[in-house]
N, C-alpha and C positions, 0 to 999 in steps of 0.2 A: 352620593351614590351616582348621580348623573355624570360626574367627572370620570368615574371609573368606567362607566359605559362607553365613554368617548375614547378612552385610552386602551382598554383591555377587553378581550373576548370573555363572554360569560362562561363560567365553569359549570357546565351542565352536561355530564357524560351521557353518551348514548347507551341505553340498556343492552347488555350482551345477550344474544340468543344462541340457540343451538346451531344456527347456520351462519353466524358471524364470521366473515373472512378475516384473515390476519391483518390485512391492510386497513380494513374498516375498524377492527378492534383497536389498532394503534391510534387512528385518527379520532375514534369516538370515545375511548376510555382512558387513554394515556394522557392525562391532563395536568399532572403536577409532579413535583419532585423529579427524580430521575426517570420516571415514566414520561414526564413532560419533556425532559431533555431528549429522550429517545425518539419521541414523536417529532421534535424539532430536527433531530438528526436525519430521520427518514425523509422529511420534507426538504431539508438542505440537499441531501443526496439526489433526490429525484427532480426537484424543481430548479436547482442551480448547478450542482456539480456535473450532472449528466446532460444538462441543457446545452444546446448549440454545439454539440460534439466536443465539449471540453475534455481535456486530458485528466485522467484520474489515476493517481498513484496510490497503491495499497502497501502499508507496512505491517509486518506480522511478527509479533513476539508472544511468548507464552506457548504452552503446549496445545496448540489448536489442531494441528493435523493428527496427532495421536487420538484425539477425541472424535475424529472423522469429519471435521469441519472443512477439510480440503475438498472432499467429495461432495459433502452436503451443501456447501455454500460458496466456497471460493471458485471452484470450477464452474458452477452455473453463472457466477458474475463475470468470469472471463469469457465464457461462451457467448453471453449476451452483449459483449462489448462494453461492459460497465467498469472493467478494470483494465487499464492500458499498460501499466508497468508495476513491478513489485520489488520491494526490498524485504527480505526475510532473514530471520535467524537461520543459521545452518541446520540447527536441530529440527525446525519445522520441515525443512526440505528433506532431511534424512528420514524422518518418520513418515513423510509423505511417500517415500519409496516403498515402504512395506505394502501399502495399498496397491500401488502400480505393479508390484511383483506378485500380487495375489496372496499375500501372507495374512494370517488371521490375528486380529486383536479382539479383546473381549471386554465387555462392560462388567467390572467386578465391584470391589468395595474398598474404601480407604481404611478399613478397620481390620485388615488381615495381619497376620504375624509375619513380618518381613524376614525374620530369621528362617522361618519355615519356607517362605517363598524362595529365599536364596538356595536352600538345600534342594528344593524341587526344580530349580532352574527357571523360575518365573520372575519376570521384570514387572515392577509396578510404577505407573505414573499416576499418582493419587488413586483413582478408582478404575484406571485402564490397565489391563493385564495382558501380557503376551509372553511366549516362550523365549528363553535366552537364545535359542537357535534363530529366531527372527533377526536378532542383531548380527549373528555370525553369518547368516545367509545374505543379508543386505550388504554387509561389509565385503563379502566375497564378490557380489555382483559389481559393486563400485570398483574394486581392484581389477577385476577382469575387464571391465569396460574401458578403464583409463589406461590399460596397456596398449590400446589401439594407436595407430600411427597419427591419427588426427588430434590426439591429446598430447603429443610430444612437442609442446611449445608453450610459450607464455601467452595467456589470454585473460580477458576480463571475465568476471564471474558470470556475466550474462551469457557470454559465448559458452563457457563451461557448462552452465545449466541447460542451455539450448541443446548442446551435443549430448549431454547425459539424458535429457528428456526424450531424445530421439530413440534411445535404446529402451527406455522405460515404455514408450509407446509401442515399440516392437514387441515387447514382452506382453503388454496388454492384449495386443492382437493375437499373439500365440495362445494366450490363455482364454480368449473369448470374453474378456471383460472390457467395459467401456467407461470412460470419464470417471476414473477412480483417483487419478494422480494430478496434482497441480503442475508438476514438471512436465508430464506428458501433455497436458492441456496447453501449457505455455509454448511447448514446441509446435503443437498443431495450430495455435492461434497467433503465433508470432509475438507473444508477450514477453518482453525482457524481464528476467528475474535476477536480481543482484543479492548478494549477502555482504553485509558490512564488515563481518569478521570471519573471513574464509577458513581460518584455522580453528575456530571455536565450535567444532561439531564433529560428529563421527565421520562425516564426509571428508572434512579437512584432515582428520587423523589418518584416514586411509590414503589420502593424497600424500601426506607427509611420509608415511611408511613406504609407499612406493618409490619415493625419491631415494631411499636407501638401496633400492634395487636398480637405480639408474634412470628412473622416469624423469623426463624433462619438463613435466607439467608444472607450471608456476602460475599463480594468480596475479594479474596486473592490477593492483589496487589503484594506481594512478589513473589507469584508464577508467576504472569504475567511478572515481570521483568526477572526472571530466565527462564521462558518458552520461551519468545521471543528470549532471548540470545541462548537458546538451539536450536531453529529453525535455526538460523544463523550458529551456530557451527555445527549442523548436516549436513548442506549443505557443509560447507567449509571442514570439516573433511572427507567427502566423495569425495572430489576432484571436487565439483561443484562450480560454481560462485554464489555469493549472490548479488542481485540487489535490489535497492530501487526505487520505482515509487511513487513520492510524488505529490499529488494534494493539492495545498495550502501550508500550513506550520503548525504553531502552535504546540500544545502538541503531536499530533500523529506523526509529523515529527521527533521531538526529541526522542520520545519513540522508534521509529524504528531505528534511527541512534545510539542511546545510547547502542544498543546491542553489538556493537564492543568494546567500552570502558568497558562495563561490563565484556566481555570476557578477554580483555587484562589488563586493569588497575586495576580492582577489583579482578578478579579471577586468574590473573597471568598466563593465557594461551596464548602462543605465537600466534599472528594473525596479519594481516596487514590491515584489514578494508574491508568494502563492496567493491565489484568489480566495480559496475556501479551505477550511480546516475542520475536520470532523474526527474526534478522538473518542474511543471507548476505553476507559482505564479505571483501575482502582488506586492509582498513585496519587498522593496528596501533593499540592503545590508548595506547601509551607516548609518542606524539608530541603528545598533548593535543588532537587534532582531534576534532570531533563525529562524523565518519564512523566512527572506531574506538572511540568511547566505549561502554563496556559497560553492560548493563542495571543492574548494581550501582551504577555511577556515576549512572545516571538516577534511581535511588531517592532519592538525596540532593537532587534537584531536584523531587521530587514527581511525576515523570513515570511511574514504575512503582510499582505496589502492592507493598510489601515482603512481604506475605503470600504472593505468588505468585512472588517472585524465584527460589526454587529451581527453578522450572519453565522459566525463561527460557533461551533457547538462542541462542548465536552460533556459526555455522558458517563457518569461515574457508576459503571456497572460492568460485570464480567462479560468478556467478549464471547464466551460460549453461550450467553443468553442474547446479547445484542446482535451478533453477526447473523444468526439465522433469521431473526426478525427483520433486520435491515434488508437482507437478501430477498425474503418473501415480499416485503413491501415494494422494493424496487422492481422486481420481476412482474408484479401486478400492476404497478402504476406507469411504467415506462416501457415502450416498445424496444426490442433489441436494436443496438446501434451497429453500424458497419464497423468491422474490426479495423483498428489502426495499423496493426502489424508493425509496431515500432521496432521490433528486432531487425526486420528487413531493411530498416532505414538507419541503422546504427552508424555506419561509416559516414553517410552523408550528413547526419546530425552532428557528428563529432567534427567534421571538417567545417561546418557552418559556424560552430562556436569557436573553433580555432581561429578562423578568419577574423571574427569580431574581437577576440582577445588580442590578437596581434595588432589590431587596429587601435584598440583603446587601452590595453593593459601596459604596465610598466614594471620594471624591477624596483624602482623607487616607490615611495609612498604615493598611493593613489589619491587623487583629489577627493575631498569630502563632499559628497553630493547627496545628502539625505535630508535636505530641507523640504519635507513633503508638503508643507503648507504652501510653498511657493511654486511647486511643480505638480500640476494636475495632469492626469493622463490625457484629458481632452485637448490640452495645448501641445501635447507631444504624441501625435498618432503613431501607432506602431507600424513598422514596415513589414510587409509580407516577404516571402522568399524572392518575389519578382522585383522587390525594391519599391513597389508602389504602396501608398498608404492603404491600410486596411480599414474600411469603414463599414458600418452596418453589420459588424460581427459581434461575437459574444463579448468582446472587450467593451463595445459600446453599449450593449444591452444589459450588462450585469449590475447596473446601479441598483441599490437596494430601494425597493418601494417603501413608502411610508408605512403601509400596513405590515410589511415584513419587519420593519424596524420595531414596531410596537411589541411584537411577540418574540423577537430574537433574544438570544441569551449571549452574554459575554462572559460566560463562566469558564 
């Protein structure tokens, strides 16, 4: 028993009382199984990912915004400076528009008769209900907005969502509502929002329809791939950590993680992977799909820094449960951070990674440089934008403490 005492903390939960705060509940009572993983996720987010001004990217899949989690959790995280950039399914961004436009969604039941709902003009997303006119009115809003002159060009999805968010924010002001929309908040706080499959949503469907009317709006997916890599490279080259906060899996998860192979494997720029990985998912790893792929597997691709792998956490639980808890914990434990406003730096970041790519990249096969055992970060200090070595930064301070290694999970 003494050997256990030396290696592991005692499992002795704190009794729950009527006045227990959410953050204290998680620390005191979430001790095992996926409750334990959620507690580890909360501490990873607050003690490492948000520490020393590290960059945090959030990926969104699943019907989170229809459930109201944009307004309840994602916007508060953005406002506090806890989320610096986002990759989302187009569906989440489309349904986010309903809230910013003052439309009504209702908490219903998953056991209603869908044939009757169809006759009554009611849409169901499991137990979320809304009128069919919500779709029609949202579609009309998108089509009317993208008729504008500023949309008649090719642009990255971050620029498209920034411009669309401006009009959502204007509608919020007109309606006298605040902080209801992720896209409005992204516009206000300078948070770049990308979608990995621009045509795979009602927003993309309306953009496609307008092209038949002569609209010149096109999504520049090449810029998206390079721009997201530039966000990560911008953080790492400045000596900051890069963390991924993944809700669900799917295409947004891969699009966020592929930034490191884009930097290393394709552009030939020496890097070691994202520093911290936090995922909430119900996907299994044994089916071979990317949604369930573990951070350990991601190390083999160069997506995750092997030095911080012991701190990476996968919590196998529904995001509609974990996201509100993670948000409440972070807001209680960490003071708001200065906004990075990465959208305002998009051109400069892209030019910086372009310069490095032209310096190191090649059309021919890039030299294999992944012998991580022979190349430690300490012997290769990162260079800041000034060209001077960055010391005393988050890159130097993020080594895992022995105590943290004891309780960390590599699941």
